N, C-alpha and C positions, 0 to 999 in steps of 0.2 A: 087939397093937393092940386097942383097944376095938371090938367088932363093931357097936356102936351108932353108930359114926362113920365117915365116909369121909375118907381122907387126900388132900391136894393139896399137891404140892411148891410151895414159895413162896420168893421172894427179896424182901427189903425193900432197896430201892436208892434212895439219894439221887441226884437229878438236879438240878443248880443249887440253887435255893432251895426245892425241894420234895422230897417223898418219895413213893414209890409201892410198892405190892405188885405184883411181877412174877409172872405165871402163864403157863404154857405152853398154847398154844391147843389142842393135841391132848389135853390132860388134862381140859378142861372139857366139860360137856354141849353137844351140837350145837344142841339146842333153845334159842332165845334166852331164853324165859321161865324155863326151868330153870337156864340159865346165870346169869342175873341173881339168882336165888334163892341159888345157891352163892356168888356174889360178895358179896351183902349179908351172908350168914352169915359169910364169912371176915372182912369188915370190922367186923361187929357193928352193922350198920345195919338199920333206922333207930333211932338212939339218939344223943343229943348227946354222950355220953361214949364211945360205942362200946366199952363196958366188956366186952362179951362177944365181942370180936373184935380184930383187929389194927390197925384204923384208928386214926389219931392224933387224932381229935376236932377237926380243924382243916381248913379248905378246902385248905391247902397240903400236908396229909399224908393226906387221904382220897382218894387217886388210885390208879388201876389201869393197868397196862400188860400187855396180852396179846400174847405173842410167838410167832412160828413161822417156819419156813423160808418164803421168799417164793415164791408161785405167779405172781408178776408178772415178766415178762421184764425184765432190766436191773436187778433189785434183788436184794440179798443176804438181806434179812430183812424180815419183815412185822410191823407194829406197829399195834395198835389201842388207843386211849386211852379211858378212861372216868373221869368225875368221879363219885365215889360220895357221894351226899347222906347226911348224918346227921340231917337234919330230916325226910326223907320216904323213900319206897321207891325214889326215882328213881336209876337208874344212867344217867348222861347221856353219850351218845356223840356229842353235837352239835358237838364241836370237838376240837382237839388241845392238848396242853400242851407248850410249848417247853422248859421246864426238864426235864420227865421225858424228853423226846426226847433230851436230852443223855446219859441213862443207857442208851439202847437200844444204841448202838454198843459200849460197854464190856461190857454184858451179853451181847450176841451173840458177842463175841470170847471172853469167859471161858467161855461155854457150848459153844464149839466150833462155833457156827452159821456163823461167818465165820473163815477162816484168818487167824492172826495174822501180820502182815508188819511186821518192824521196819525203821525206827524209828517209822513212822506207818502205820496201817491205815486205808484209806478205806472206810467202810461206807455202802452205798447202801440206804436204809431206805424201804420202801414204807409210807407212812402211810395206813391204810385210811380213817380218818375224813374226810380231805381229798382222798383219791385222788391223792396227789402223792408225789414222791420227795424225801427229805431226804438231804443228804450230810453225813456226820460224819467228821471227821479225828481219829483217836484215837491217842495215843502208846502204844507197845507195848514191853514188855521181858520177856524170858524167857517168851515165848509167851502172856502175859496183858496186859490193859490196865494201864497205869501209873496209880497213885493218888497217889504222891508227886510234888510239884512246887512251883513258886513262884507259881502263879497264884492270886490272891485275888479273890473276888467278894463284893460287899456283900450281907450277909444270911446268909453262911456263915462260921463261925469257921475260922481256919487257912487253909492253902493246899493246892493240889492240882495235878494234871497238867491242862493245858489241852485242852479239846475244842472244836474249831471246828465250828459247825453252819451250813450254808447252806440257807436257806429260799426261795430265789428261785423255785423251781418252785411255790410255794404261792400266787402272785398270782392272785386270782380263784377260788380253789379251792372256795369254798362257793357263790358266786352266779354265777360265770362272768365277773365283771368286777372290776377293781381298785376302781372306783367303782360300786357296785351300782345307784345311781339315775342314773348318767351325769353327776352334778354334784359339784363340789368341796364345795359346801355345800347343805344343804336346810333349809327351815323346816318344822318338824314341829308340827302342831296336836294337842295332847294334851288329851283330854277331862278336864275338871276341874282342869287346871293351866295351860292357856294355850299359847302358841307358843314354840318354842325353835329356835335355829339349831344344827345339828350337821353334822359331816362323817362320812360312813360309808365305811369303807375295808375291803376284803377282801384281806388278805395275812397268811398264818399262821393267823389267825382273823378273823372279821368283828369290827371294833371301831367303836364309836360314840364319836366325840370331841365334847366340848362345852367351851366356854370357861368357866373357873371363875366369872368375874364374872356370867355369866347364871344361876348358881345361888346368887348372893349369897355366894360364897366367894373367898378370896384365892388358893387353889391350893396353899398351903403347910401346910394343915391336917394333923394327924396321922391315922393310921388310926383310932385310938380316938375322936377328935373326930368324924370322919365317921360311924362306925358307931353312935355314941351319938345321932345326930340322926335319929329315926324319921321325922319329916316329910320330911327330905331323901331318905332311902332310898325312901320311898313315891313321891316325885316321880321319882327316878332310874328305878325299875322301871316307872313309867307311861310315861316317855320310851322306855326300852329296849324295852318290849313293843310300843309303838306302831310303832317302827322295824321290829321283827320282822315285823309285819303289812305294813308299807309295802313291804319288800323281798321279800315272798313266802315267808318262812320259816315263817309260821304264819297261820292264818285268823282268830285272835282274840287279844287281849291276854291273856285267861285261859289260852289254850293256850301262849302264849309263856312265861308265868310258871311253868306246871306242867311243861312238857316241854322248854323251851329255857332253863333257868335258868343253865346254864354259859356258853353263848355265844349271841349276841354279847356281847363284853366291853363295858364302859362306862368310858371314860377321861376324866377331868377334867384339862384342860391349861391352863397359864398361862405367862407369861414367866418367865425364871430368877428364882428366889426364894431367900432365906436361910431355913434351917430346921435342926433338929437331927436327925441320923440316929437312927432308932429301934433300929438294930442295933448301932451302935458308940458312939453318944453324941457323936460329933464334929459340928462345925458344917459343913454344906454351904453354900457361898456362891454368889452369883450368877455368879461367875467359873468355878465348877466344872462348871456344867451349861449346856446349850443350851435346854432346855425343862424345866419342872416338870410332873410328871404324877402322878395318883392314879388307880389302876385298880381297878374292882370287877367281881367275878363272883359269882353266887349271893348277891348283896346283902352280900358281905363285901369289905373292902378288902384287896387283895394287900399283904402286908407289905413286899414289894420291888417287882418288876415281872415279869410273865410273859414268857417268851421270845417266844411268838407275838405278845403285845402289843407288844413292841419291834419286831418285824418290821413290823407294821402302822404303828407310829409312824414308823419309818424310811422306809417307803414314802410315807406321807402328807407327810413332810418334803421329799420331792422333787417334790411336785405343787403348783405355785403356786395359791393360792386356798383351800387347805384350812385349817382352823383350826389345825392343827399348824404348817404353813408360816408362818402369820401370827404365831406366837409367836417365831419365830427372828429373830436379827439377821442382817445381810447376810453375815457371815462363815460363820455356821452353815448358811445356805441352800445353800452350795456345798461345804462341808467334808464329806468322806465319813464319818468317824466322828461319829455323833450321840450326844451325852451326855444321857441321860434322868435327870432328878432324881426319885427315887422315895422313899417313906417310909424305906427302909433305907439309902439312899445314892445311888449312881450306877450306871447300866447303859449300856454302849456298844454301839451297833449300827452295822455297816458297811452303808450303803445306797448302792450305786453304780448310777446310772441313766444312760441315754443317750436319744437321740431315739426317739420312738415307732416301734415296728416296724410295718410295713405289713401283714404276714400273721401268722397264728397265733391260737391260742385260749388264753386264760388257764388256768392250773392244769391242764396236760395230763397231769401225772404221768409224763412220759417221762424215763427216766434220762438224765442228762447235759444236759437241757434247762434252761437258766437262765431261769425265769419269763418266759413269752412276752409278758406284758403285754396286757391286754384292749383291743381297739379300740373303747372305749365313749366316749371323749372326746378332744378335741384336746390335752388336758393330760396324757393318760396316757403315761408313759414306758415304756421297756423296761428291766427291772431285770436287770443283769448279776450282781449279788450282793446278798443280804440275809442277812448273817451276823453271828453273835455268838459269844463265847467263854463256856463254862461249865466247871465241874468236876463230877465225879460219883464216887460210891464205893459199893460193895456193903457193906451194913451187917449183913445176916443172911441165912442160907439155912437152910431147914428144912422142916417139914411143918405145914401148917395143917389143922385137923380141923373137919369140918362134920357136924352131927347128921343122921343118915339121915332123920329126920322132916321135915327142911327140904324134901325133894323129894317128899314124899307129899301 
């Protein structure tokens, strides 16, 4: 080995419609500043091509999962997520990625961190960013996670073994409430842009929902159309950063843009619409979906839909008065599988809710507790299940090398 470089064992793993570099927690520096230097070097950031690292030069492929045995009672494995910017030196730990979460169970089983139990292994994942427990149900064969299967998800070619993820424990995990302001809708006054009506929902991640028409959109725009509109992106970031301040995540809009670029997410919603899938080229019709959505993070449009974004969307669909609820027809308001129309096709989330629970705190992170539901509003339900299906596959394992000078 070259003595001028330090080796780090790495696995590149697809989870849902994203890819991440998986690193073991005990192999990274304990000091956070030094750790982030190593992470940026492994990814090749900051550089839009990430040419001197393993990053994929896209927001869906510049993701990190740090894994270790859980020190939390009632959990099998510990998982920290980071979105690694290629535009700046930011390594953003402000939220979780639902797609990458789908890879944590298979990774833990294949690494021997969790005993493989056939035919399905239930993995309790302590998600450190949100201080919650995620439950993954992973099919297993011959002591390893299964990869072959018949489950297809829009945005990923081919098929794989299904992984069911339940995020019900993440309700209120960032702010302590499903509805951080206590309201199903808020009017936000944005300096330089005017007033906008939004719904702010904390489940999976905090998501800011806005109706497409209030931005002069139909809601069926392609990701390329949205990203090409610089004035629109500036307006979206102004709204998003103003909400960050309103709900106490940041002290200023500037701080929100610099340090909380990943989350909260920003979702543009509208009634079911017809459009062409960017991943398969087929036509998605109004009958195929219950709501049309386009979601942005780090000022990029998600090519499909994030898992945590679907959790927040599913939760919002069960709360009368939210902008999400108002896009649904009467049947969709009560039907448990919610079909979200995204640029790459359709994503389904199981959102099962009952009457509001009288006691408990949102996002407790207690294993086996299904989202206790914050007592912040008469409209707040108790979520028994917020779950979706993904597939995942290990793509590569090997050694990443970091120049010793990085840590000097």
